[in-house]
Every structure is written in structure tokens, then in C-alpha cells.
C-alpha positions as CSV (number, residue, x, y, z in Angstrom):
1,M,0.0,0.0,0.0
2,E,1.4,3.3,-1.1
3,A,2.1,6.0,1.5
4,P,-0.2,9.0,1.2
5,A,1.2,11.9,-0.7
6,P,2.6,14.6,1.6
7,A,0.4,17.5,2.1
8,P,1.5,20.6,0.2
9,E,3.6,22.9,2.2
10,E,1.7,25.9,3.4
11,R,3.3,29.2,2.7
12,D,2.8,32.5,4.4
13,W,2.6,34.9,1.5
14,T,2.1,37.8,3.9
15,S,5.8,37.5,5.0
16,L,7.4,37.8,1.6
17,H,10.9,39.2,1.6
18,Q,11.0,42.9,0.8
19,D,13.1,42.3,-2.3
20,I,10.5,39.9,-3.7
21,T,7.7,42.3,-2.8
22,R,9.6,45.2,-4.6
23,L,10.1,43.1,-7.7
24,I,6.4,42.3,-7.8
25,T,5.3,45.9,-7.3
26,E,7.6,47.1,-10.0
27,R,6.0,44.7,-12.5
28,L,2.6,45.8,-11.4
29,L,3.4,49.5,-11.8
30,E,4.7,48.9,-15.3
31,E,1.1,47.9,-16.1
32,D,-1.1,50.2,-14.1
33,V,-1.3,51.9,-10.7
34,T,-4.7,50.2,-9.9
35,E,-3.1,46.8,-9.9
36,Y,-0.5,48.2,-7.4
37,I,-3.2,49.6,-5.2
38,A,-5.0,46.2,-5.2
39,F,-1.7,44.4,-4.3
40,R,-1.2,46.7,-1.3
41,G,-4.7,46.1,-0.1
42,V,-4.1,42.3,0.4
43,C,-2.6,42.6,3.9
44,T,-0.9,45.1,6.2
45,H,2.5,43.6,5.6
46,W,2.4,44.2,1.9
47,R,1.0,47.6,2.5
48,S,3.7,48.6,5.0
49,S,6.5,47.3,2.9
50,T,5.6,49.3,-0.2
51,P,5.4,53.1,-0.9
52,S,2.0,54.7,-0.7
53,P,0.5,55.9,-4.0
54,R,-1.2,58.7,-2.1
55,D,1.8,60.9,-2.4
56,P,0.5,64.5,-2.9
57,T,3.6,65.4,-5.0
58,L,3.1,62.5,-7.4
59,A,6.9,62.7,-7.9
60,D,6.8,59.0,-9.1
61,R,5.0,59.2,-12.4
62,R,4.2,55.5,-12.2
63,F,1.5,56.5,-9.6
64,H,-0.4,58.5,-12.3
65,P,-3.5,56.7,-13.7
66,R,-1.8,56.1,-17.1
67,G,-3.9,54.8,-20.0
68,W,-7.3,55.5,-18.3
69,V,-10.0,57.4,-20.4
70,A,-13.2,58.8,-18.9
71,L,-16.2,57.5,-20.8
72,C,-19.3,59.5,-21.6
73,E,-22.6,57.9,-20.4
74,G,-24.5,59.4,-23.3
75,T,-27.6,60.1,-21.2
76,G,-27.3,63.9,-21.0
77,V,-26.4,63.8,-17.3
78,R,-23.2,65.6,-16.4
79,P,-20.6,63.5,-14.5
80,V,-20.5,66.2,-11.8
81,D,-24.3,65.9,-11.3
82,D,-24.0,62.1,-11.2
83,E,-20.9,62.3,-9.0
84,A,-19.5,59.3,-10.8
85,I,-17.2,58.6,-13.8
86,T,-16.7,55.4,-15.7
87,F,-13.1,54.9,-16.7
88,F,-11.8,52.6,-19.5
89,H,-8.2,51.4,-19.7
90,T,-7.0,51.6,-23.4
91,S,-4.4,48.8,-23.1
92,S,-6.1,46.2,-20.9
93,G,-9.8,47.0,-21.7
94,K,-10.7,47.1,-18.0
95,V,-13.7,49.2,-17.0
96,R,-14.2,50.8,-13.6
97,R,-17.0,53.1,-12.5
98,L,-16.0,55.3,-9.6
99,R,-18.3,57.2,-7.2
100,L,-16.6,60.5,-6.6
101,R,-18.2,62.8,-4.0
102,E,-15.3,65.2,-4.6
103,L,-17.1,66.3,-7.8
104,R,-19.9,67.9,-5.9
105,G,-20.0,71.7,-6.5
106,Q,-17.2,71.4,-9.1
107,R,-16.9,71.8,-12.8
108,I,-14.7,69.3,-14.7
109,V,-12.6,71.5,-17.0
110,G,-10.2,68.9,-18.3
111,F,-7.9,66.0,-17.7
112,T,-4.1,65.9,-17.4
113,D,-2.0,62.7,-17.2
114,G,-5.2,60.8,-16.1
115,L,-5.9,63.4,-13.3
116,I,-9.2,65.3,-13.2
117,L,-8.9,69.1,-13.4
118,L,-11.6,70.7,-11.3
119,L,-12.9,74.3,-10.9
120,D,-14.9,75.1,-7.8
121,T,-18.1,76.9,-9.1
122,A,-18.4,78.9,-5.9
123,T,-14.8,80.0,-5.2
124,A,-13.1,79.5,-8.6
125,A,-10.4,77.5,-6.8
126,V,-8.6,75.2,-9.2
127,R,-7.3,71.7,-8.2
128,V,-6.7,68.3,-9.6
129,L,-8.0,65.0,-8.3
130,H,-6.5,61.5,-8.6
131,P,-9.6,59.4,-9.3
132,F,-8.3,56.1,-7.9
133,T,-6.5,57.4,-4.7
134,R,-8.7,60.5,-4.1
135,V,-5.5,62.5,-3.5
136,V,-5.5,66.2,-4.4
137,P,-1.9,66.6,-5.8
138,Q,0.1,69.8,-5.2
139,L,0.0,72.3,-8.0
140,I,2.9,74.0,-9.6
141,A,1.0,76.1,-12.1
142,V,-2.3,76.4,-13.9
143,V,-2.1,77.8,-17.4
144,I,-5.3,78.9,-19.3
145,C,-5.4,79.5,-23.0
146,F,-8.6,81.2,-24.3
147,P,-10.0,79.9,-27.6
148,N,-11.2,83.3,-28.8
149,M,-8.8,85.7,-27.3
150,P,-5.1,86.2,-27.9
151,V,-4.0,85.9,-24.3
152,V,-2.6,83.2,-22.0
153,I,-2.9,83.6,-18.2
154,C,-1.2,81.7,-15.4
155,A,-1.6,81.1,-11.6
156,E,1.1,79.9,-9.4
157,P,1.1,79.0,-5.6
158,S,3.6,81.7,-4.9
159,R,1.3,84.4,-6.4
160,K,-2.1,85.5,-5.2
161,D,-3.3,86.8,-8.6
162,W,-3.7,85.4,-12.1
163,R,-1.3,87.1,-14.5
164,I,-0.9,87.4,-18.2
165,I,2.2,85.5,-19.5
166,H,1.5,85.8,-23.2
167,S,-0.5,88.3,-25.3
168,L,-1.2,88.7,-29.0
169,I,-0.8,84.9,-29.5
170,Q,-3.4,82.1,-30.1
171,F,-2.9,78.4,-30.2
172,T,-4.9,75.9,-32.2
173,N,-3.8,73.1,-29.9
174,T,-1.8,72.6,-26.7
175,L,-0.1,69.6,-25.0
176,T,1.5,69.0,-21.7
177,F,4.6,66.9,-22.3
178,N,7.4,66.1,-19.8
179,G,6.3,68.8,-17.4
180,R,6.1,71.6,-20.0
181,L,3.3,73.1,-22.0
182,Y,3.6,73.3,-25.7
183,G,1.3,74.9,-28.3
184,V,1.0,75.4,-32.1
185,T,0.4,79.0,-33.1
186,R,-2.6,79.7,-35.2
187,V,-0.9,82.1,-37.7
188,K,2.8,81.3,-37.9
189,R,2.4,77.4,-37.6
190,Q,5.2,77.4,-35.0
191,L,5.5,74.8,-32.2
192,V,6.4,76.9,-29.1
193,Q,7.0,76.3,-25.4
194,V,4.2,78.1,-23.6
195,Y,5.3,77.3,-20.0
196,P,7.6,77.5,-18.1
197,L,8.5,81.0,-19.2
198,N,11.9,81.6,-20.8
199,K,12.8,85.3,-20.1
200,R,9.3,86.3,-21.1
201,V,10.0,85.2,-24.7
202,V,8.0,82.4,-26.4
203,P,10.7,80.0,-27.5
204,V,10.1,78.4,-30.9
205,V,10.7,74.7,-30.8
206,A,10.1,74.0,-34.5
207,E,8.2,75.2,-37.5
208,V,5.8,73.2,-39.6
209,P,7.0,73.0,-43.3
210,K,5.6,75.7,-45.5
211,E,4.9,73.2,-48.4
212,L,1.8,72.0,-46.6
213,G,0.0,75.2,-47.6
214,C,-1.3,78.4,-46.1
215,P,-1.2,78.3,-42.3
216,R,-4.9,79.3,-42.1
217,S,-5.9,76.5,-44.4
218,C,-4.4,73.8,-42.1
219,R,-5.5,72.3,-38.8
220,Y,-2.8,71.4,-36.3
221,Y,-3.0,68.8,-33.5
222,L,-0.5,67.8,-30.8
223,V,-0.6,64.3,-29.3
224,E,1.7,62.2,-27.2
225,S,2.2,58.7,-28.6
226,M,4.6,56.0,-27.3
227,G,6.6,58.6,-25.2
228,A,7.1,61.0,-28.2
229,M,5.3,64.2,-29.2
230,L,3.7,64.2,-32.6
231,V,2.3,67.1,-34.7
232,A,-0.6,66.0,-36.9
233,V,-1.4,68.4,-39.7
234,L,-4.7,68.2,-41.7
235,H,-4.2,70.1,-45.0
236,K,-5.3,70.3,-48.6
237,I,-3.8,69.0,-51.8
238,S,-4.9,70.9,-54.9
239,S,-8.5,71.2,-53.9
240,E,-10.8,73.1,-51.6
241,K,-11.4,70.2,-49.3
242,F,-9.2,68.8,-46.5
243,N,-7.8,65.6,-48.1
244,A,-4.4,64.8,-46.5
245,F,-2.8,64.2,-43.1
246,T,0.9,64.6,-42.5
247,L,2.5,63.5,-39.2
248,F,5.7,64.7,-37.6
249,K,7.7,63.6,-34.7
250,V,9.2,66.4,-32.6
251,D,12.9,66.3,-31.7
252,L,13.1,68.8,-28.8
253,S,16.8,68.7,-28.5
254,R,17.5,69.4,-32.2
255,H,14.4,71.6,-32.7
256,E,13.4,69.5,-35.7
257,L,10.3,67.8,-37.1
258,T,10.7,64.4,-38.7
259,R,8.0,62.9,-40.9
260,V,6.2,59.8,-39.6
261,P,4.9,57.7,-42.4
262,S,3.0,55.2,-40.3
263,L,1.5,54.8,-36.8
264,G,2.0,51.0,-36.8
265,D,-0.5,49.4,-34.4
266,R,-1.6,52.7,-33.0
267,A,-4.7,54.9,-33.8
268,L,-5.1,58.6,-33.1
269,F,-8.2,60.5,-31.9
270,L,-7.8,64.2,-32.4
271,S,-9.6,67.4,-31.4
272,Y,-8.8,70.9,-30.3
273,D,-9.6,70.1,-26.7
274,R,-7.3,67.0,-26.3
275,C,-5.8,64.3,-28.4
276,L,-5.3,60.6,-27.7
277,S,-3.1,57.8,-29.0
278,V,-4.3,54.2,-28.3
279,S,-2.9,50.8,-29.1
280,T,-5.1,48.6,-31.3
281,M,-3.5,45.4,-30.3
282,N,-6.3,44.5,-27.8
283,Q,-9.0,46.7,-29.5
284,P,-10.3,44.7,-32.5
285,S,-13.0,47.3,-33.2
286,I,-10.4,50.0,-34.0
287,S,-8.3,49.8,-37.1
288,N,-4.6,50.5,-36.8
289,N,-2.7,53.2,-38.6
290,C,-5.9,55.4,-38.6
291,I,-6.8,58.9,-37.5
292,H,-10.3,59.6,-36.0
293,F,-11.3,63.3,-36.0
294,A,-14.0,65.8,-36.8
295,M,-13.9,67.2,-40.3
296,P,-14.2,71.0,-40.2
297,M,-17.5,72.4,-41.5
298,A,-18.9,69.0,-42.5
299,R,-22.5,68.1,-42.0
300,Y,-21.5,64.7,-40.6
301,P,-18.1,65.5,-39.2
302,V,-17.0,62.2,-37.7
303,T,-14.3,61.0,-40.1
304,V,-11.7,58.3,-40.1
305,H,-8.5,58.7,-42.2
306,S,-6.4,55.7,-43.1
307,L,-2.7,56.4,-43.4
308,S,-2.3,53.1,-45.2
309,D,-4.3,54.0,-48.3
310,G,-5.0,57.7,-47.8
311,S,-8.8,57.3,-47.7
312,F,-11.2,59.5,-45.7
313,E,-14.4,57.8,-44.5
314,S,-17.4,59.7,-43.0
315,L,-18.9,57.5,-40.3
316,S,-22.7,57.1,-40.1
317,V,-24.5,59.0,-37.4
318,P,-27.9,58.3,-35.8
319,C,-30.8,60.2,-37.5
320,L,-32.6,62.1,-34.7
321,D,-34.4,64.7,-36.7
322,D,-37.7,62.8,-36.5
323,K,-37.8,63.3,-32.7
324,P,-40.7,65.5,-31.6
325,A,-39.6,69.1,-30.7
326,V,-41.4,69.0,-27.4
327,G,-40.2,65.6,-26.3
328,D,-37.4,64.6,-24.1
329,W,-34.1,63.8,-25.8
330,T,-32.9,60.2,-25.5
331,S,-29.6,58.8,-26.8
332,V,-29.2,56.1,-29.4
333,Q,-27.2,53.1,-28.1
334,P,-25.1,51.1,-28.2
335,Y,-22.0,53.1,-28.9
336,T,-18.8,51.9,-30.4
337,L,-15.5,52.3,-28.6
338,A,-14.4,54.8,-31.2
339,D,-17.5,56.9,-30.3
340,H,-16.4,56.9,-26.7
341,L,-12.8,57.8,-27.4
342,L,-13.7,60.6,-29.8
343,T,-16.2,62.0,-27.3
344,Y,-13.5,62.0,-24.6
345,C,-11.4,64.2,-26.9
346,H,-14.2,66.7,-27.2
347,H,-14.6,68.0,-23.7
348,R,-17.7,70.2,-24.1
349,E,-19.8,67.3,-25.3
350,W,-18.3,64.9,-22.7
351,S,-18.9,67.2,-19.8
352,R,-22.6,67.5,-20.9
353,G,-23.0,63.8,-20.9
354,I,-23.7,63.8,-24.6
355,M,-21.9,61.7,-27.2
356,F,-20.1,63.8,-29.8
357,N,-21.5,61.9,-32.8
358,E,-25.1,62.5,-31.5
359,L,-24.7,66.2,-30.6
360,H,-24.3,67.1,-34.3
361,S,-27.5,65.3,-35.2
362,I,-29.7,67.0,-32.6
363,C,-32.2,69.3,-34.2
364,S,-31.7,73.0,-33.1
365,C,-35.5,73.3,-32.4
366,W,-35.3,71.1,-29.3
367,N,-35.8,73.9,-26.9
368,K,-35.7,71.8,-23.7
369,L,-32.3,70.3,-24.5
370,S,-30.9,73.6,-25.8
371,K,-31.9,75.4,-22.6
372,K,-30.5,72.6,-20.4
373,T,-27.1,72.6,-22.2
374,T,-27.0,76.4,-22.1
375,E,-27.4,76.5,-18.4
376,Q,-24.8,73.8,-17.9
377,D,-22.3,75.7,-20.0
378,S,-22.8,78.9,-18.0
379,E,-19.6,80.9,-17.7
380,V,-17.4,80.5,-14.7
381,V,-15.6,83.6,-13.5
382,V,-11.9,83.5,-12.4
383,P,-11.3,86.5,-10.2
384,R,-8.1,88.6,-9.5
385,L,-6.8,88.9,-13.0
386,R,-4.9,92.2,-12.7
387,L,-4.1,94.2,-15.8
388,T,-2.3,97.5,-16.1
389,P,-3.6,100.1,-18.7
390,E,-0.6,99.4,-20.8
391,Q,-1.4,95.7,-20.9
392,L,-5.1,96.5,-21.8
393,K,-3.9,98.7,-24.7
394,K,-1.4,96.1,-25.9
395,L,-4.1,93.3,-26.0
396,E,-6.3,95.2,-28.5
397,I,-9.3,93.1,-27.7
398,P,-12.6,94.6,-28.9
399,N,-14.6,93.8,-25.7
400,L,-12.5,94.9,-22.7
401,F,-15.2,95.0,-20.1
402,T,-14.3,91.6,-18.7
403,F,-10.7,92.7,-18.2
404,M,-11.6,96.1,-16.8
405,T,-13.5,94.4,-14.0
406,S,-10.5,92.3,-13.3
407,V,-12.0,88.9,-14.2
408,A,-11.4,86.3,-16.9
409,T,-13.9,83.8,-18.3
410,I,-13.2,80.1,-19.0
411,R,-14.9,78.7,-22.0
412,G,-14.6,75.2,-23.3
413,N,-11.5,73.2,-22.4
414,R,-8.5,75.3,-23.2
415,S,-7.0,74.9,-19.7
416,R,-3.9,73.0,-19.1
417,I,-2.1,72.2,-15.9
418,I,1.6,71.9,-15.4
419,E,2.9,69.5,-12.8
């Protein structure tokens, strides 16, 4: 008779050696900070032997919620009213819905490195929120670019007032990259460093080639992709319609732009509010080497451009014109992942809780929805913007009443935070 097999040796996983724990956590942080948080929650030993991700400085960038995109519910309910946001991880496909009481009394004016940029509607205080740790990181600076005024203002912890850092300059697109803010000028098609300041001069990083056409006939987008900064230029080729995209990789050290012929297994989602680069390896519904964007002045603007064959395809949108004018608006579901990602890039629609592809199909005679969205988009005043008479004269803005009363107004999502 055979002897019974020995019982498996029991192991006390809670007493792992710190070196082994460190190796495990490094692997987890390479993937996502949420896996690291779950690991630390297993037992007190693992939690005490690993650094807390609730560091208000967020000096370790691995603690940032990288790869997470906030989804739009498509119900017309703003996330701040619902006090909840659903997040989607573009690499793993994980979905998490978070209840965030910190959204109460706030307005979401943007996202930066996965952090939520909030503006208090009562006090105009600006702060950022880590959605997974609930930490409010320390700010270094808040920079605001206005879409319809040639002025850039800044607030820093060492100063009590907002101040103008640039005037007579407008940007078509901005991007926070490696702790600096960059923008493409609307007129001179120059890529410049907006912040930090460099002796009060806007340093030119690079210039978009002139052969792409007149600057005013092009559209410029900045996007971070695979650790590099790209400039995407939508332009025309011997016709009146936009019919070409050219991509450039930015070399900050050499102040050069290098053409990028292909995105490989990546896809871009572009808008003036924010741009996104995602991997298509685990996203079968999204084609690789493609650019999703909104075609300017088009009736059905949602467009996909293939860099492989040069084609432009207008995506179908739901027909909502047969809705009764006095009825309540309801969304048309289900949505594709591309719908969600493009809506995330268009902050005004996302903050309303409306999908971007549906907003452009809504009949203008829907008074109830129009009134609701107008109230939601009411202006928020940022006090203590001090201007001297010389600065007012230099700005040459037709309507100076706002500035004379020492306030500035935030519209849309032209705010960027520097960490």
C-alpha cells in the first residue's frame, strides 16, 4: 500500500521578503497603478513594505493613472451631477465606475495625465484629483489659453493673482509633455513652449514645413504617442477640401520635425480640446494606422482617415431629426469604442454627458435640451486677473469690459495644468 502523498507545504505569503515584494510591485506599476493599489490592499505587511501611492507630490510618475480614459454615459447627465465617472483602460480593456463625491460643487474643465482638473463653481479654486486614490496633488502652475482671445494667463502657488504670461498669441492646440506646456500658433504654424517662461519670450521649438499650404488652411494637433510628441497636420492637396494628413515627430533637442509615415499598431483620436493615442492590439473594433477626427465644416463631421491607403471615410451617425420638438431627448445606443474615445477628446460634449456623434444630429429646435445645455455651459468667473492700462492697450481686444473688471472667463476646455 502506497504511502499517502505529503500535504503541500503551506506558505505564508504575507511574509514575503521585501526584495521579492519590490520586484512584484515594479512589475505591477509597469502595467497600471490600480493593480499596485489592489496588491497593497491584500494585507498590512504588503502595504507597510511598499510606498503609498497617495503621495500629494506624485513625484513618481508611475503612480499616475496612465492609460485611463473617462467614458461618456450618453444620457445627457453631467458627471458632476451624477458624482460618478466610468473609466476605461485603453491597453487592458478594463472598465471601472468610480463614485466621486469630490465632484460635488465642481466643474470638470479637463484631464491631465489621467488626473481630473476641477474648478470650484463657488470660489473659482482650481485643483486636480487622482480618481483612484482620491488624492489632491500639489499644483505647480495652472495655465489657461482662451480659444477666442489672444491671451494666456497663469496662476502659481507663490502668487495670489492670475497674471498674463503671453498676449497677441493664439494656439490651435496645446499639449502637456514632460512637465512643459507646448502649443501650435494659429498664424505662424510654430511649435512653441508656452510654459515655463523663458525670459518672457516664447521659445520656438520647431516650424511646420511651408509646403503644406497656407497656415490658415491647415489644422494642427499635438498628441503624445509612445513617449514621443507628434504634430498632426490636416491640410489640402490641390482642392478646396481637406484631403491629407501629415505626421511629424518632434525632436526637442534638435528643434526639428521628422515625418512619420505610419502609426504602426496605433490609432489617433484628435480634437482641439485634447488628443489621444491608443494601441489597437487589444481593441479589435479600432483599425490600426488610422486617425479619427471631426472634419471641419462637415454636415456629418465624424471622419476616419487611413494612413495606409490615404482614404477618408465619414462615419454614419444616428438620425434624430424625427424626434418631436417638445419631447425629451434620448440617446441612441449602443455606442462603439471609437464613439467613446472621440467624445472623450471633445470635452464640451463629454462634460454635458452627450456623445459627440449624437450632438451634431440633434435638431436645433429642441428647446428643452438647448436650454439645459446652455445652463450647464454657463460661464465661470476667475477673479483677480490684474491688468495695467498698458497691458489692456497692448491686448487690443474689442470687448475689454471683462478685463476692466479684473476677471477672466473660462470657455470650453483650453485649460492645461503643469505638474
